[in-house]
C-alpha positions as CSV (number, residue, x, y, z in Angstrom):
1,M,16.0,-168.4,-70.3
2,L,14.3,-168.0,-67.5
3,Y,14.4,-170.0,-63.6
4,E,12.4,-171.4,-61.5
5,Y,13.0,-169.3,-58.2
6,Q,12.0,-165.7,-60.5
7,S,8.7,-164.1,-60.1
8,L,5.9,-164.4,-61.3
9,D,6.1,-161.0,-63.9
10,N,9.3,-162.3,-65.7
11,I,6.7,-164.0,-67.9
12,K,5.9,-162.9,-71.1
13,G,2.0,-161.0,-70.5
14,I,2.2,-161.2,-66.6
15,G,1.6,-157.8,-64.8
16,E,1.5,-156.7,-61.7
17,K,-2.2,-157.0,-61.0
18,I,-2.7,-160.8,-62.4
19,A,1.0,-161.5,-60.4
20,A,-1.5,-160.3,-57.4
21,S,-4.5,-162.6,-58.8
22,F,-2.1,-165.6,-58.9
23,A,-0.4,-164.7,-55.4
24,E,-3.9,-165.7,-53.9
25,M,-3.9,-168.6,-55.1
26,G,0.4,-169.1,-53.5
27,I,1.4,-169.1,-56.2
28,N,4.8,-165.9,-56.5
29,T,7.3,-167.9,-58.3
30,I,7.4,-169.9,-61.4
31,G,8.5,-172.2,-59.7
32,D,5.0,-172.4,-57.8
33,L,3.7,-172.2,-60.9
34,L,4.9,-175.3,-62.6
35,E,3.9,-177.4,-59.2
36,Y,0.5,-175.9,-59.0
37,Y,-1.2,-179.3,-60.6
38,P,-4.2,-180.3,-61.6
39,S,-7.0,-181.3,-59.1
40,R,-8.1,-184.4,-62.3
41,H,-7.4,-185.4,-65.8
42,I,-10.8,-185.2,-67.8
43,D,-11.2,-187.5,-70.9
44,R,-13.8,-186.4,-73.1
45,G,-12.7,-188.1,-76.7
46,P,-13.7,-186.8,-79.7
47,I,-15.8,-184.1,-80.2
48,K,-19.2,-185.3,-81.7
49,N,-22.1,-183.5,-84.5
50,T,-24.5,-185.1,-83.0
51,L,-26.3,-186.3,-79.6
52,E,-27.9,-188.6,-80.6
53,G,-27.6,-191.7,-79.2
54,V,-26.3,-189.8,-75.5
55,A,-29.1,-191.6,-72.6
56,P,-29.8,-189.0,-70.3
57,G,-27.7,-188.5,-67.8
58,E,-24.5,-189.4,-69.6
59,K,-22.0,-186.6,-70.6
60,A,-21.5,-185.4,-74.3
61,F,-19.1,-183.4,-76.4
62,V,-20.4,-182.1,-79.6
63,R,-20.5,-179.1,-81.5
64,G,-23.6,-177.0,-82.1
65,K,-24.6,-173.7,-84.0
66,A,-26.0,-170.9,-82.0
67,L,-30.2,-170.1,-82.3
68,S,-31.8,-167.1,-81.4
69,G,-34.2,-167.3,-78.5
70,G,-31.9,-167.2,-75.5
71,R,-33.6,-166.1,-72.0
72,T,-32.5,-166.1,-68.2
73,N,-35.1,-166.4,-65.4
74,Y,-35.3,-165.3,-61.8
75,I,-35.7,-168.4,-59.9
76,S,-34.6,-166.5,-56.6
77,R,-32.7,-163.4,-55.8
78,N,-29.0,-165.5,-55.9
79,F,-29.7,-167.8,-58.4
80,T,-30.7,-167.9,-61.9
81,K,-31.2,-169.7,-65.4
82,T,-29.8,-169.2,-68.4
83,V,-31.3,-170.8,-71.2
84,L,-29.4,-171.0,-74.8
85,M,-30.5,-172.6,-78.1
86,F,-28.2,-174.6,-80.4
87,E,-28.5,-176.9,-83.4
88,C,-26.3,-179.7,-83.8
89,E,-27.2,-182.6,-86.4
90,S,-29.2,-184.4,-84.7
91,G,-31.6,-181.4,-84.5
92,R,-32.6,-178.2,-80.9
93,F,-31.3,-178.6,-78.3
94,A,-31.1,-176.1,-75.3
95,A,-28.3,-175.7,-73.2
96,V,-29.1,-174.5,-69.5
97,F,-26.5,-172.4,-67.5
98,Y,-26.9,-172.2,-63.4
99,N,-25.6,-168.9,-62.0
100,Q,-24.2,-167.5,-65.4
101,P,-26.6,-164.5,-67.0
102,Y,-23.5,-163.4,-68.8
103,R,-24.0,-166.0,-71.5
104,K,-27.1,-164.5,-72.9
105,N,-25.2,-161.9,-74.5
106,S,-21.7,-163.5,-75.0
107,H,-22.9,-165.9,-77.8
108,I,-23.3,-164.9,-82.0
109,V,-26.2,-166.0,-83.2
110,G,-24.9,-168.5,-86.6
111,E,-21.4,-169.0,-84.3
112,E,-20.7,-172.9,-83.6
113,Y,-19.5,-173.4,-80.4
114,V,-18.3,-176.6,-78.7
115,L,-20.2,-177.4,-75.6
116,Y,-19.5,-180.6,-72.8
117,G,-22.1,-181.2,-70.0
118,T,-24.8,-183.5,-69.3
119,V,-27.8,-184.2,-71.3
120,E,-31.4,-184.3,-69.6
121,I,-34.8,-185.0,-71.7
122,S,-37.9,-183.4,-70.4
123,K,-41.4,-183.7,-70.9
124,G,-41.9,-184.0,-74.4
125,G,-38.5,-185.4,-75.5
126,A,-37.0,-181.7,-75.0
127,V,-33.4,-182.3,-75.2
128,S,-31.6,-180.6,-72.7
129,L,-27.6,-179.9,-72.0
130,N,-26.2,-179.1,-68.9
131,P,-23.0,-177.8,-69.6
132,A,-19.0,-177.3,-67.8
133,Q,-18.0,-175.4,-70.6
134,C,-18.9,-173.9,-73.4
135,E,-16.5,-172.2,-76.1
136,R,-16.4,-171.3,-79.5
137,A,-14.9,-173.9,-82.2
138,D,-12.5,-171.1,-83.9
139,R,-11.2,-169.8,-79.8
140,I,-11.1,-173.5,-78.0
141,V,-8.8,-172.7,-74.9
142,N,-10.2,-175.5,-72.4
143,L,-12.1,-178.1,-74.5
144,T,-10.2,-180.2,-76.4
145,E,-10.3,-183.5,-77.5
146,G,-9.1,-186.2,-76.0
147,L,-7.0,-185.8,-71.9
148,S,-7.0,-182.5,-70.8
149,A,-6.1,-181.3,-67.5
150,T,-8.7,-179.3,-65.3
151,Y,-7.8,-176.9,-61.5
152,R,-9.2,-176.0,-58.9
153,I,-9.3,-172.3,-58.9
154,P,-10.5,-170.1,-55.5
155,K,-13.6,-167.9,-56.3
156,S,-12.4,-165.4,-55.2
157,C,-9.6,-165.0,-57.5
158,K,-10.3,-163.3,-60.9
159,I,-7.9,-166.0,-62.3
160,T,-9.5,-168.5,-65.1
161,I,-8.1,-171.6,-65.9
162,S,-8.1,-170.2,-69.5
163,R,-5.6,-167.6,-67.9
164,L,-3.4,-169.9,-65.7
165,K,-3.6,-172.9,-68.6
166,N,-1.2,-170.4,-71.2
167,T,0.5,-169.2,-68.5
168,I,1.9,-173.1,-67.2
169,K,2.4,-173.1,-71.5
170,S,4.2,-170.4,-71.6
171,A,6.4,-171.1,-68.6
172,L,7.9,-174.4,-69.3
173,S,8.2,-173.3,-73.2
174,S,10.7,-170.2,-71.5
175,T,11.6,-172.0,-68.1
176,S,14.9,-173.8,-67.4
177,I,13.9,-176.7,-65.1
178,E,16.8,-178.7,-62.6
179,E,16.3,-182.0,-61.9
180,K,15.7,-182.0,-58.5
181,L,16.2,-185.9,-57.6
182,P,19.4,-187.8,-57.8
183,L,20.0,-189.6,-61.4
184,W,20.4,-193.0,-59.7
185,I,16.8,-192.4,-57.8
186,S,16.0,-192.0,-61.2
187,E,16.9,-194.7,-62.5
188,E,16.1,-197.5,-60.2
189,L,12.6,-195.7,-59.5
190,E,12.0,-195.8,-63.7
191,L,10.7,-192.2,-63.8
192,P,11.2,-189.1,-66.6
193,S,12.7,-186.7,-66.6
194,R,11.5,-183.3,-63.8
195,G,11.2,-181.6,-66.8
196,E,9.1,-184.1,-69.0
197,A,7.2,-184.9,-65.9
198,L,5.7,-181.2,-64.8
199,A,4.9,-181.4,-69.2
200,G,3.2,-184.4,-68.9
201,I,1.0,-184.0,-66.1
202,H,-0.1,-180.2,-67.7
203,F,-0.2,-181.3,-70.8
204,P,-0.9,-185.1,-71.5
205,Q,-0.5,-186.3,-74.3
206,S,-1.2,-189.4,-73.8
207,H,-2.8,-192.0,-70.8
208,E,1.1,-193.3,-70.0
209,D,2.5,-189.9,-71.1
210,L,0.2,-188.7,-67.4
211,S,0.6,-191.3,-66.0
212,S,4.6,-191.4,-65.8
213,S,4.3,-187.7,-65.0
214,A,2.2,-189.1,-62.3
215,R,4.8,-191.2,-60.8
216,Y,7.7,-188.6,-60.9
217,I,5.9,-186.1,-59.1
218,L,3.7,-189.1,-56.2
219,S,7.5,-190.5,-56.2
220,N,8.7,-187.2,-55.3
221,R,5.8,-186.6,-52.6
222,F,6.7,-190.3,-51.3
223,I,10.7,-189.4,-50.7
224,E,9.9,-186.0,-48.5
225,F,7.5,-188.2,-46.5
226,L,9.6,-191.1,-45.8
227,V,12.1,-189.3,-45.3
228,S,11.1,-187.3,-43.1
229,L,9.9,-190.1,-41.0
230,M,12.9,-192.2,-40.9
231,H,15.0,-188.4,-39.6
232,H,12.0,-188.8,-37.2
233,R,13.0,-192.1,-36.1
234,N,16.3,-192.1,-35.8
235,T,16.1,-188.5,-33.7
236,I,13.7,-190.1,-31.3
237,L,14.5,-189.8,-27.6
238,R,13.0,-193.1,-25.7
239,N,14.3,-191.4,-22.2
240,N,13.4,-190.0,-19.2
241,A,9.6,-190.4,-19.6
242,V,7.5,-190.1,-15.9
243,K,6.9,-193.6,-14.9
244,I,2.6,-194.2,-14.9
245,D,1.2,-195.8,-12.4
246,I,-1.7,-198.1,-13.9
247,D,-3.6,-199.2,-10.8
248,C,-6.3,-196.7,-10.9
249,V,-7.7,-197.6,-14.5
250,D,-10.4,-199.7,-13.0
251,R,-11.6,-196.7,-11.6
252,F,-12.3,-194.9,-15.5
253,L,-13.6,-198.4,-16.6
254,Q,-16.6,-198.9,-14.0
255,C,-17.7,-195.6,-15.1
256,L,-18.1,-196.7,-18.9
257,P,-22.2,-197.9,-19.5
258,Y,-20.1,-200.7,-21.6
259,S,-17.7,-203.1,-21.0
260,L,-14.2,-203.4,-22.8
261,T,-14.1,-205.6,-26.0
262,E,-11.2,-208.6,-25.4
263,P,-9.2,-206.1,-28.3
264,Q,-10.0,-202.9,-26.5
265,K,-8.1,-204.9,-23.3
266,R,-5.2,-205.8,-24.7
267,S,-4.5,-203.3,-27.0
268,L,-5.1,-201.0,-23.8
269,G,-3.0,-203.6,-21.9
270,E,-0.3,-203.0,-24.3
271,I,-0.1,-198.9,-23.6
272,L,-0.2,-198.6,-20.1
273,S,2.9,-201.7,-20.0
274,D,4.6,-199.0,-22.1
275,M,3.5,-196.2,-19.7
276,T,5.1,-198.0,-16.6
277,K,9.2,-198.0,-17.7
278,G,9.9,-194.5,-17.7
279,I,10.8,-194.5,-21.7
280,Q,8.7,-192.6,-23.7
281,M,6.1,-194.4,-25.3
282,N,5.2,-194.0,-29.3
283,R,2.5,-196.2,-30.1
284,L,-0.4,-196.5,-33.1
285,L,-3.4,-197.3,-31.7
286,Q,-5.3,-198.4,-35.2
287,G,-8.4,-200.0,-34.9
288,D,-12.0,-199.9,-37.8
289,V,-14.8,-197.2,-37.9
290,G,-16.5,-197.8,-34.2
291,S,-14.1,-199.9,-32.2
292,G,-13.6,-197.7,-29.7
293,K,-10.7,-196.3,-29.7
294,T,-11.4,-193.1,-28.6
295,A,-12.8,-195.1,-25.0
296,V,-9.2,-196.7,-24.7
297,A,-7.0,-193.5,-25.1
298,M,-9.6,-192.1,-22.6
299,A,-8.7,-195.0,-19.9
300,S,-5.0,-194.0,-20.9
301,A,-5.9,-190.3,-20.2
302,Y,-6.8,-191.2,-16.9
303,A,-4.1,-193.6,-15.3
304,V,-2.1,-190.1,-16.4
305,L,-4.2,-187.6,-15.2
306,S,-5.3,-189.8,-11.5
307,N,-1.3,-189.9,-11.7
308,G,-1.6,-185.8,-10.7
309,Y,0.0,-184.7,-15.2
310,Q,-1.6,-183.1,-18.1
311,V,-2.5,-184.6,-21.2
312,A,-3.3,-182.2,-24.5
313,F,-6.1,-184.6,-26.4
314,T,-5.5,-182.9,-30.2
315,A,-8.0,-183.9,-33.5
316,P,-7.8,-182.8,-37.0
317,T,-11.2,-180.2,-36.8
318,E,-13.2,-178.3,-34.1
319,I,-16.5,-180.4,-34.5
320,L,-14.7,-183.5,-34.0
321,A,-12.4,-181.6,-30.3
322,R,-16.1,-181.0,-29.1
323,Q,-17.3,-183.8,-29.9
324,H,-14.9,-185.4,-27.6
325,Y,-15.4,-182.8,-25.2
326,E,-18.9,-183.1,-24.9
327,N,-18.7,-187.3,-24.6
328,Y,-16.3,-187.4,-22.1
329,E,-16.3,-184.3,-19.9
330,P,-19.5,-184.9,-17.2
331,M,-17.7,-188.3,-16.6
332,L,-14.2,-187.2,-15.9
333,K,-15.9,-184.4,-13.5
334,K,-17.1,-186.7,-11.6
335,L,-13.6,-188.7,-10.9
336,G,-12.0,-185.4,-9.9
337,I,-11.0,-184.3,-13.0
338,N,-10.7,-181.1,-14.5
339,A,-11.2,-181.0,-19.1
340,G,-10.9,-177.7,-21.0
341,L,-12.1,-176.6,-24.6
342,I,-9.6,-174.0,-26.9
343,Y,-11.3,-173.7,-30.4
344,S,-11.0,-170.8,-32.7
345,A,-14.0,-168.7,-31.7
346,M,-13.8,-168.8,-28.3
347,G,-13.9,-164.8,-26.5
348,K,-10.2,-163.9,-25.5
349,K,-11.6,-163.7,-21.4
350,Q,-12.8,-167.5,-21.9
351,R,-9.4,-168.5,-23.6
352,S,-7.5,-166.3,-21.5
353,E,-9.2,-167.9,-18.0
354,V,-8.8,-171.6,-20.0
355,L,-5.0,-171.3,-20.1
356,K,-4.7,-169.7,-16.8
357,Q,-6.5,-173.2,-15.3
358,L,-4.1,-174.9,-17.6
359,K,-0.5,-173.6,-16.3
360,S,-1.7,-174.0,-13.0
361,G,-2.8,-177.7,-13.3
362,E,-6.2,-176.8,-12.5
363,I,-7.2,-178.4,-16.1
364,G,-5.7,-181.9,-16.3
365,I,-7.0,-182.5,-19.7
366,L,-7.0,-180.3,-22.9
367,F,-9.4,-180.7,-25.8
368,G,-9.0,-179.1,-28.9
369,T,-7.4,-179.0,-32.6
370,H,-4.0,-178.3,-33.5
371,A,-4.2,-174.9,-31.3
372,V,-3.7,-177.0,-28.8
373,F,0.1,-176.9,-28.9
374,S,0.5,-172.9,-30.1
375,K,2.4,-170.7,-27.9
376,D,0.6,-169.1,-25.6
377,V,-0.5,-172.7,-24.7
378,V,1.6,-173.3,-21.1
379,Y,1.0,-176.6,-19.9
380,N,1.8,-177.4,-15.8
381,D,3.0,-180.5,-16.3
382,L,1.9,-182.8,-19.7
383,A,2.8,-186.8,-19.4
384,L,1.0,-187.5,-22.6
385,I,-0.2,-186.2,-25.7
386,I,-3.1,-188.4,-27.9
387,I,-3.8,-187.3,-31.7
388,D,-6.8,-187.9,-33.5
389,E,-6.4,-189.4,-37.0
390,Q,-3.0,-189.7,-37.0
391,H,-2.2,-189.7,-40.9
392,R,-3.7,-185.8,-40.2
393,Y,-0.6,-184.6,-38.7
394,G,2.8,-184.7,-40.4
395,V,5.6,-186.1,-38.8
396,S,7.3,-182.3,-38.7
397,Q,4.0,-181.2,-36.7
398,R,4.0,-183.5,-34.4
399,A,7.7,-183.7,-33.2
400,T,6.5,-179.7,-32.6
401,F,3.7,-181.5,-30.7
402,E,6.1,-183.8,-28.6
403,N,7.9,-180.3,-27.5
404,K,5.2,-179.4,-25.2
405,G,6.0,-181.4,-21.6
406,Q,9.4,-183.5,-21.4
407,F,9.7,-186.5,-23.0
408,P,5.9,-186.5,-23.5
409,H,4.2,-190.3,-24.0
410,V,2.1,-190.2,-27.4
411,L,-0.6,-192.2,-28.6
412,V,-1.7,-191.8,-32.3
413,M,-4.9,-193.1,-33.8
414,S,-6.1,-194.1,-36.7
415,A,-9.8,-195.2,-37.7
416,T,-8.5,-195.4,-41.3
417,P,-8.0,-199.5,-41.5
418,I,-4.5,-200.6,-43.1
419,P,-3.0,-204.4,-44.2
420,R,0.0,-204.9,-41.8
421,T,3.1,-204.7,-44.3
422,L,1.7,-201.8,-45.1
423,A,1.8,-200.8,-41.7
424,L,4.6,-201.9,-40.7
425,C,6.4,-199.1,-43.7
426,Y,4.1,-196.3,-43.6
427,Y,4.3,-196.6,-39.5
428,K,7.4,-196.8,-39.3
429,D,8.4,-194.6,-35.9
430,L,5.2,-196.2,-34.3
431,D,4.6,-199.3,-32.3
432,V,1.5,-200.9,-33.3
433,S,-1.9,-202.3,-31.3
434,V,-4.8,-203.0,-33.0
435,I,-8.5,-203.3,-31.9
436,D,-9.3,-206.0,-34.8
437,A,-13.1,-206.6,-33.4
438,L,-16.2,-204.1,-32.6
439,P,-18.4,-203.2,-29.6
440,E,-21.1,-206.1,-29.0
441,G,-25.0,-205.1,-29.6
442,R,-23.6,-202.6,-32.8
443,K,-26.1,-204.0,-36.0
444,K,-24.0,-204.4,-39.0
445,V,-24.9,-201.8,-42.0
446,P,-26.5,-203.5,-45.5
447,T,-25.0,-201.8,-48.1
448,Y,-26.6,-201.8,-51.8
449,L,-24.8,-200.4,-54.7
450,V,-26.7,-198.8,-57.5
451,D,-26.7,-196.7,-60.5
452,D,-28.9,-193.6,-61.1
453,K,-32.1,-195.7,-62.1
454,M,-32.5,-195.9,-59.2
455,E,-32.3,-192.8,-58.1
456,K,-36.2,-192.8,-57.5
457,R,-36.4,-195.1,-55.0
458,L,-33.8,-193.8,-53.2
459,L,-35.9,-190.7,-52.8
460,A,-38.3,-192.3,-51.1
461,F,-36.3,-194.4,-48.8
462,A,-34.9,-191.2,-47.8
463,K,-38.2,-189.7,-47.3
464,K,-39.3,-192.7,-45.4
465,I,-36.2,-193.2,-43.1
466,L,-37.0,-189.4,-42.2
467,S,-40.0,-189.5,-41.6
468,T,-39.4,-192.0,-38.7
469,G,-37.0,-189.2,-37.3
470,Q,-34.6,-190.5,-37.6
471,K,-31.8,-188.2,-40.2
472,V,-29.7,-189.1,-43.4
473,Y,-26.4,-188.7,-45.1
474,V,-26.1,-187.5,-48.8
475,V,-22.3,-187.1,-49.8
476,C,-20.7,-185.8,-53.2
477,P,-17.4,-186.2,-54.6
478,A,-17.1,-182.6,-55.2
479,V,-19.0,-179.0,-53.8
480,D,-19.2,-176.8,-57.4
481,D,-17.6,-178.5,-60.3
482,E,-20.1,-178.7,-62.2
483,D,-18.4,-182.5,-63.9
484,M,-18.8,-184.0,-61.1
485,I,-21.9,-184.3,-58.7
486,N,-22.1,-181.7,-56.1
487,V,-22.9,-180.1,-53.3
488,E,-24.4,-177.1,-54.7
489,E,-26.6,-178.7,-57.3
490,T,-27.6,-181.2,-55.1
491,Y,-28.5,-179.2,-51.9
492,I,-30.5,-176.8,-53.9
493,R,-32.4,-179.9,-55.4
494,F,-32.6,-181.9,-52.3
495,S,-33.8,-178.4,-50.2
496,K,-36.9,-178.3,-52.1
497,L,-37.7,-182.1,-52.6
498,F,-36.9,-182.5,-49.0
499,A,-38.4,-179.4,-47.2
500,E,-40.9,-180.4,-44.5
501,F,-37.4,-182.0,-43.3
502,G,-34.9,-179.4,-42.7
503,V,-31.9,-179.8,-45.0
504,G,-29.0,-178.1,-44.3
505,Y,-25.1,-178.8,-45.8
506,I,-21.1,-178.2,-44.8
507,T,-18.4,-178.3,-46.7
508,G,-15.1,-177.3,-46.7
509,Q,-14.6,-173.8,-48.2
510,M,-17.0,-173.0,-44.5
511,N,-15.3,-171.4,-42.3
512,K,-14.9,-173.0,-38.6
513,D,-18.3,-171.7,-37.6
514,E,-20.2,-172.5,-40.0
515,K,-19.4,-176.1,-40.1
516,I,-19.9,-176.4,-35.8
517,K,-23.3,-174.3,-36.9
518,V,-25.0,-177.0,-39.3
519,M,-24.2,-180.1,-37.7
520,S,-25.2,-178.3,-34.6
521,A,-28.3,-178.2,-35.9
522,F,-27.8,-182.0,-37.5
523,S,-27.3,-183.2,-34.3
524,S,-30.2,-181.0,-32.2
525,G,-32.5,-181.8,-35.3
526,K,-33.2,-178.7,-36.7
527,I,-32.1,-180.0,-40.2
528,N,-31.7,-183.7,-40.4
529,M,-30.4,-184.4,-44.2
530,L,-26.6,-183.3,-44.0
531,I,-25.6,-182.7,-47.7
532,A,-22.2,-182.6,-48.0
533,T,-18.7,-184.1,-48.9
534,S,-16.1,-186.4,-47.6
535,L,-15.2,-183.5,-44.5
536,I,-17.5,-185.8,-42.6
537,E,-15.7,-189.3,-43.1
538,V,-13.9,-189.4,-39.7
539,G,-15.6,-188.8,-37.0
540,I,-18.4,-187.7,-36.9
541,D,-21.0,-189.2,-34.7
542,V,-24.7,-188.6,-35.2
543,H,-26.4,-191.4,-33.5
544,D,-29.9,-191.5,-35.1
545,A,-27.9,-190.8,-38.5
546,T,-29.3,-194.2,-40.0
547,L,-28.4,-193.5,-44.2
548,M,-25.6,-192.8,-45.7
549,W,-26.3,-192.3,-49.3
550,V,-23.1,-191.5,-51.5
551,K,-23.6,-190.3,-54.7
552,G,-20.5,-190.6,-57.5
553,C,-19.2,-193.4,-55.3
554,E,-16.8,-194.6,-58.3
555,R,-14.9,-191.2,-57.6
556,F,-14.5,-192.7,-53.6
557,G,-11.7,-195.1,-52.8
558,L,-12.8,-198.7,-51.2
559,S,-11.4,-197.0,-48.2
560,Q,-12.5,-193.5,-47.8
561,L,-16.2,-195.5,-48.6
562,H,-15.8,-197.4,-46.0
563,Q,-15.3,-194.6,-43.5
564,L,-18.0,-192.9,-44.9
565,R,-20.1,-195.9,-43.8
566,G,-19.0,-195.7,-40.3
567,R,-21.1,-192.3,-40.2
568,V,-23.9,-194.5,-39.3
569,G,-24.2,-197.6,-37.3
570,R,-23.3,-195.8,-34.4
571,S,-26.1,-197.2,-32.1
572,S,-28.6,-199.7,-32.0
573,L,-30.7,-198.8,-34.9
574,Q,-31.0,-200.5,-38.1
575,S,-28.9,-198.3,-40.5
576,W,-27.7,-198.5,-44.4
577,C,-25.2,-197.3,-46.5
578,V,-26.5,-197.3,-50.2
579,L,-23.8,-196.7,-52.8
580,Q,-24.8,-194.5,-56.4
581,M,-22.9,-194.8,-59.2
582,S,-23.6,-191.8,-61.7
583,E,-20.6,-193.2,-64.3
584,Y,-21.9,-197.3,-64.8
585,S,-19.3,-199.5,-66.2
586,E,-18.3,-203.3,-65.0
587,N,-14.9,-201.9,-63.6
588,Y,-16.2,-199.4,-61.4
589,E,-19.2,-202.4,-60.7
590,K,-16.1,-204.9,-60.0
591,R,-13.9,-202.5,-57.6
592,L,-17.1,-201.1,-55.5
593,Q,-18.7,-204.8,-54.8
594,I,-16.8,-205.7,-51.6
595,M,-18.8,-202.6,-49.9
596,T,-22.0,-205.3,-50.1
597,K,-20.2,-208.2,-49.0
598,T,-18.0,-207.1,-46.2
599,N,-18.3,-204.8,-43.4
600,D,-14.4,-205.2,-42.5
601,G,-12.5,-202.5,-43.0
602,F,-9.0,-204.8,-43.1
603,E,-10.5,-207.2,-45.6
604,I,-12.0,-203.8,-47.5
605,A,-8.1,-202.2,-47.4
606,S,-6.6,-205.5,-48.1
607,E,-9.0,-205.6,-51.3
608,D,-8.4,-202.0,-52.4
609,L,-4.2,-202.8,-51.9
610,R,-5.2,-205.8,-54.2
611,Q,-7.3,-204.4,-56.5
612,R,-4.3,-200.9,-57.2
613,G,-1.4,-202.0,-55.4
614,S,0.1,-202.4,-58.8
615,G,-2.8,-201.1,-61.0
616,D,-3.1,-197.2,-62.1
617,V,-0.5,-194.2,-60.5
618,L,-3.2,-191.0,-60.1
619,G,-5.1,-192.1,-63.2
620,Y,-7.6,-189.2,-63.8
621,E,-9.9,-191.7,-63.0
622,Q,-9.3,-191.2,-59.2
623,S,-10.7,-188.3,-59.2
624,G,-12.6,-188.8,-56.0
625,H,-10.0,-189.7,-53.6
626,S,-8.8,-188.1,-50.2
627,S,-5.3,-186.3,-50.9
628,E,-4.4,-187.8,-47.8
629,M,-0.7,-189.9,-47.8
630,I,-2.4,-192.6,-46.6
631,N,-4.8,-192.8,-49.4
632,A,-1.3,-192.5,-51.7
633,A,0.3,-195.5,-50.1
634,M,-2.7,-197.1,-50.3
635,D,-3.5,-196.8,-54.6
636,N,0.2,-197.2,-55.1
637,A,1.2,-200.0,-52.9
638,E,3.6,-201.0,-54.9
639,L,5.6,-197.9,-56.0
640,F,5.7,-197.1,-51.9
641,F,7.7,-200.0,-51.6
642,K,10.0,-199.4,-53.6
643,V,10.5,-195.8,-52.8
644,N,10.5,-196.6,-49.1
645,E,13.9,-198.9,-50.5
646,V,15.1,-196.8,-52.6
647,C,14.9,-193.6,-48.9
648,E,16.3,-196.8,-46.9
649,K,19.7,-196.0,-49.3
650,L,19.7,-192.7,-49.8
651,L,19.9,-192.4,-45.9
652,S,22.6,-194.1,-45.6
653,S,24.4,-192.7,-48.4
654,D,27.9,-190.5,-47.7
655,K,28.0,-189.0,-51.3
656,E,27.7,-185.5,-50.9
657,K,24.6,-184.8,-53.4
658,D,22.7,-186.9,-51.3
659,I,23.3,-186.0,-48.4
660,S,22.2,-182.1,-49.6
661,F,19.2,-183.7,-51.0
662,V,17.6,-185.2,-47.7
663,R,19.1,-181.5,-46.0
664,E,16.9,-180.3,-48.9
665,I,13.5,-182.6,-48.0
666,M,14.1,-181.5,-44.1
667,K,14.1,-177.8,-44.5
668,K,10.6,-177.9,-45.7
669,A,9.2,-179.6,-43.1
670,V,7.3,-181.8,-44.9
671,T,3.9,-183.2,-43.4
672,D,2.4,-185.8,-44.7
673,K,-0.3,-184.0,-47.1
674,Y,-0.2,-184.5,-50.6
675,V,-1.7,-182.4,-53.8
676,V,-4.3,-185.1,-55.5
677,L,-2.5,-185.1,-59.1
678,N,-5.6,-187.0,-60.4
């Protein structure tokens, strides 16, 4: 019998080379393997023997016989198109494979194959299929009927999904799986055993099996998050913080090209009041997209800077950090404050100079990602930490940040609107300020919900906007997943359709320098259409971008769509948001209609909570959701509240097993990220 802590090469058939390939994926032990969860689950239904009745754009799961006549065309140096012919009961059809030239010689004429992909009909009525997968009918591994797990595997890794699945199956059948949760928690939350959950998440026998398994794994994520949050709350030392004289803030406000709204003034007042008391502030500044949180944060920073102390401003991405620096550095300079920026591609000499000026106190405020808290970054007298997008940083990370100063005040911000009942639970270690109104002069962004039948009109609309010199975002739910609308295919297609305007793309798989280069080109107008994943949902501020076109919108949560919509409408220019469903259903339409009725993020969040609070627990249909804990809590609020109650009991328990369980959680230094299970 094998155990989870044992290395992967203890599994039969796993040699040194294969184990090394698994290690590239972060899989070193049997436990790592079993917890390498699927990115989502597909329900293909039964295999059909015909394409009859399948409409263009729909997915088909069909059995066909391989015919002769395959060919490969080289469209460009790095782009190939291989066409193979098959026959099913409804007649012949072509299977089109992109960048898979090996397919031409891998199919045996006369053999039956099972294919899964999107149906297309060209001029003359010819039917073709763009298969996500194709396997011999007598050797099926992935194309099984019903629910099937699929996984994200790095392109550089030599492990195939088939190899991964077979290894997981072998491990499940030969490993002793230890239950980690105390029994009373499993009973109170009505959870299956850990072994049942692991088997059910990788090889679900039904939707109920998948839901139960996902509930177990998600409950564990919630427990880890909430226990670490409560532990942090209980250990916060709110004393000995510097007292800030706030009389100077008006000078900063007079330099702004606009007046603060009443909610901004109220929130600023709460922050400044905290910092005059001599006890450490730990406050969340929550506000809808475009509500002006950064202006309030910078006014708070100026108060600290004017008192002779330093400020650290950290953003979740380098692009955002640069944006904040470029927006506020000129104003701060006029006010006699030196600002600094630290980033990964910085030259050694330049970085050394910034660190020298920071240590001496010459630089008052430092912008950057979490790099502003690197070991070699030493502050002269840090008194305020501003963290943009709170839910992107874990509790333990935040505690590490605070160690850079002597009980510095902490202001964290989030543009993710969240209903008050959930906010009090989720942000229980923070005081909360809310900006609940947008600045005057901002035009509402009309939002339209359409399906693929509107594609031609959308293309014409996008071209019209580009022709005026304005910019367009096109967001896809995946980078290169063949089962979904993805960035790669959309970029190839749109770069031809909109060549005259300049088209670029950006994904999380690109390195920081590439992302910055693309965003700079988009901001400057070198490219005017940006194809992207939901990477751009947070904070990107390009004023002349006026169309947000989200393809496959049913793959996203409502709050995430609202964040994406917030990338346009950031100036006096009229902007639009188009949500295009690639897979239509009445349920999708019903859920998404709220986006067309209101631009109020808090109303959308409440509706999202109402629709999902007691519904799916990471069901297979939710494959486009962000991997942030806040979205998991929103999607599964009822479970989140129950786990919160359990954690309160757990931390007050004097039983040795409970105490040991909490100790193990704290050892892991859990952040607030969780793995998407669906």
